[in-house]
N, C-alpha and C positions, 0 to 999 in steps of 0.2 A: 302475475307473480312473479318477483323477482328472481332470477338464476343466479346462482353465487358460486363463481367458478373458485378451487381450494387453492392454495398456493403450491407453487411448484417443488417438486421434493430436488430439483436439480441444484448444483451449488454454483453460485454464480463464479465466472473465470476473469480474468484480465482483459480476455479477449472479447466480453461485452462492449457491445457501442451505445453510447446515449447515456451510460449508467455513471455515478461518480461512487469511487468506494475510500471509505477513508483507514488508515495504517496509522498504527503508532508506535513510535520506534522506541525499543525496550530499553537502550543504554544511549544516551545523546554525546554523541562526540563534541569537541571544540571544535571541529573543524565546522559543524551545523552553523554557529554564531555568526559566519557569513553569509549566512542566507537570510534573505529579509519574507515577511509574511509576505505571500501572492509569487515568490518566484519560483520556478521549476528547474528542476535538473532530471538528467536521464538517469537509468538502472538499469542493472541486469540480474536477473535473480539466479543465484549463484547452487541456494540448497535449501531442503526443508529441513527446519530440525527438530522441530516436534509437529501436532497437530495446527497449534496456529499462529508459527512460527517461522519467522523465512531468514536466510541471510541473501542480502542482496549488496552488490557492487556499484558505487558511483562515482564522479570524480571526486569526491570530498572524503573517500575512503568505505570500508566495507561496514554496512549498515543490519543489525537486527530489527525486523519488523515484525509485528503481532499484526494478524489479518485472517478473518472468515474466510475471506476471498482465495478461490484454488489461484495459486501463483506458478504456471509449468514452470521448471527447470530451464534455465537459457532465455526466458520471456525477455522481451524488452517493456520497460514499461516509465512512463514520467510521472515524475511526483512534484506536485504544489503543496510548499508548506501553507498551514492553514493557521496553526498555533503552536507556539512556545510552550503555552501553559497552561495547566498542571502537568501534560509532558507534550512531547515535541510531535504533531500529529499531521501529517500530509494526505491527501487525496490520489487517487491514482488517476491520470487522465486519460 
C-alpha cells in the first residue's frame, strides 16, 4: 500500500534553501534593459504592498514584484533574470 503525504500548509519563505522561486516584475523600468538573461542582482525587500506584491530596492532602482513567496521586510535576496517576454521574470536564488 502506498502512503500519500498531503502537501504542507506552510507558505514558502525566502529563507528556504534548495528551492528556486520565480517572481514577476509589475512595471519594468528602463534600467532593467542593462541586464542580460542569467545575470544576477542583489535586492532588499522594502515593503509588502498587497497580498502578493512587494516593493524591493536594487542598484538599478526600486521595483514592484509579484510573488506568492513570503518575503520578509528587510530581507536581502538575489534575483537572477530569467526572461523579458512576455513579462520580466526573475528567480530568487
